[in-house]
C-alpha positions, 0 to 999 in steps of 0.5 A: 330604616335603622339596621340596629336591633332594639335593645333587649330588656334586662331579665327581672332578676337583673333589674331586681339586683340593680334596684337593690344595689341602688337602694343599698347605695342610697342607704349607706349613711344610715348604718355608717352614721349611727353611734356605735351603741345604736348599731350594736343595738340593731344587731341585738334586735336582729338576734332577738328576732331570730330567737323569737321566730326560731320555730318558724325558721326551723319548720320552713327550713326543714321542709325546704332543705331536708335538713333535720330540725336538730341541725336547723335548730343549731343553725338558728342558735349559731345565727343568733350568737353571731349577731350578738358577738358582732354587737359586742365587737361594735360596742367596744370600738376596737374593730376601728383600729384607731391609731394616732401619731401626735405631731413631733417637730423633732421626729426623724427623718422629718418633722411629723404632722398630726396623723389619725387613722381609723377604719371606715365602712367600704360601702354596699356589700353583696353576699351570696348565700351558701347551700349547706348553711341555709341560716348561718351562712345565708341572709343573716349569716356571718357575712351579712352580720359582719358587714352590717356590723361594719356599717355596710348595707347588704344585698343578699343573693338567695340560694336556689336551694332555700328561697322561702326560708331566705324570704322569711329571714329577710322579712324578719330583718326588714322589720328591724333594720333601716330601709335599704340596708338589707335587700334580698334578690333571687335568681341565677342572673342576679349574682353576676349582675350584683358583682358587676354593679357599680354600687357594690363595693365588695362581695362575700361568697360561699360555694363551689370553686368553679362558681366562685372563681367565675364571680371572682374573675368578674369582680377583678374584670370590672372597670373598678375592681372590687374585693371578692371574698370567696370561700371555695373548696377544701380537702382538709387532710387528717394525718395519723401517726404510727404512735397515735394509731397504736394509742387509739386507732379504733377511736380515730377511725370512729371519729373520722367516720362521724366527722366525714358523714356529719350532715352528709359530708356537706360541710366545707371542713369535712375531712376528705382525706385520711393519711394512715400508716400501711397495715393500720388494721382499721379497714374493717372497722372503717367500712362497718361504721360507714356502712352503718350510716343510713342513706340520706338525701343531699341538699339538692340535685346539683350537689348530688350530680357534682358528688356522683361525678367526683366520686365516680372519677375517684372510684374509677382509678385502677389503683383506688379500692372501694373499701365500704361494703357496697359498690360505688355505683348504682347501689351506692348512688341513688337518685334521691340519696347517697350513703358514705363511701370510703376508698383507699390508695397508696401514697406512692399512687397519689404521687403519680396521680395527684389529681386524686387529691381533690374535694368530693363534696359529700360523704366520701373519704379517701384513705391514703396509706403511707409506708414510712415517714419519708413516704408521708412527707414526700406526699403531703406537699401534693395536697392542695392548700385547705381550710384546715390541716389536722394531725393525730399524734402522741405528744412528745413522741411526734412533736418534730414530725407534727411540725413538719406535717402541719407546715406541709399543707398550708391552711388557715386552721391547724388542729391537734388530736381533734376534728375540723368539723364544727367551726367555733364562732369566736373572736379568735377563729380563722375560717380561711386559707390559701387558694383554692380554699379561699380567694383571700387567705388574709381574711376569715368568713367566721369569727370576730375579724370577719368584720375587717373585710368590709372596712378600709383605712383612712388617715386624717392629717392635721385635722381640727376636731370639728372635721374628725370622726368621733373616734379620732377626736382629742377627747375620745368621746366614744371611749374607744381603744386607741393606739397613741404614739405606739402605746395602747390607750384603753379608756375607762368605761 
């Protein structure tokens, strides 16, 4: 009799992930081989379907997540806009980054062959839905839209916070897309299974630093490591100069509380720390405006638990003061809902306890009071790299100081006299930053260049037209923009 134990059957979620990844691999050519116009038309059809089913999506989403209909309506619109933006990007062909160096027998230091370079789809992509954006960062969110635009099939790992909305969205997409090009899997075990699956060639993730780091390590530990694009934690510091305080201090205080508490502070760009000059005189206003925000539930118990734990650690420091009217204990943190909490500490204390500068995902904000320009500039380098860094100052008066402040905290988006919440879906947007904001500061999860994550370059040398992809052929039949011998060629439409 053999002493070996019988092999254990994989969990259903693991089997489902493996099946979905295999279907995606089989469907790779269905998107990649489409003409650019046909791929763009698919994205527009997805946008049309989202728009047509907006009421149903909002109804299911508001019941399942607790988010307001108004918030979900804006997400439906954003999801639709993202899909249409990527359709336009695909149609233009510029995202292929076509570059041609014509042969030159007299080139220095050696004769040059005919070289034709372009970007091609990387292959099947796994996308992890976010808890705080059940539409715009979910099944048909920016990661999925950009991957489909690149020509990559997608397997979406649904978030546990909105399974029915995820299923509905996937069903709408499946009615439009070729079979196998978008699949949905559910269950915690499905996530690691996807990251490890040999059919998956890249991963997009939006979520916690701890969860993202664990999956990132899995992606790197594979026999064949793959890119892992994780958007993780961010403190998003806001610095107010003495001149800005004098000019519009009350307005800054009002807008800070509004930005901090929007969607219960459950946004990756929430301004988590506000640097104010000592003696700013805004404490009473800040406390009153925060206390006026009603208690509301968070997206899930797991987020509530993480928030209360992080907030308790902040409030428990002996030199941190809670400045909102209610205690940061039982009265503030109820089982089903939370209210905003503002805390205050000196810059000197922060320098001795830099662990105070960490993300508290929810409606909590830390006000750091600085005594002088030197006090501020000595403290800012302790702020972890973020998605955003914001300065409120007076143009002309604060220009030199603003440059120093903006460079002190590495970030992917630098703001002047505005607020980081509200990420525009545009070609120029960059939503990323150095660790711990993301795992790859070179890339963005919002905006037109998000498509670059799912593409890889290939160079064809001395190839005849018959063996070249259409964008590289001598007659440029798709009329895509191309760089020829260092000069941009923009064919007429």
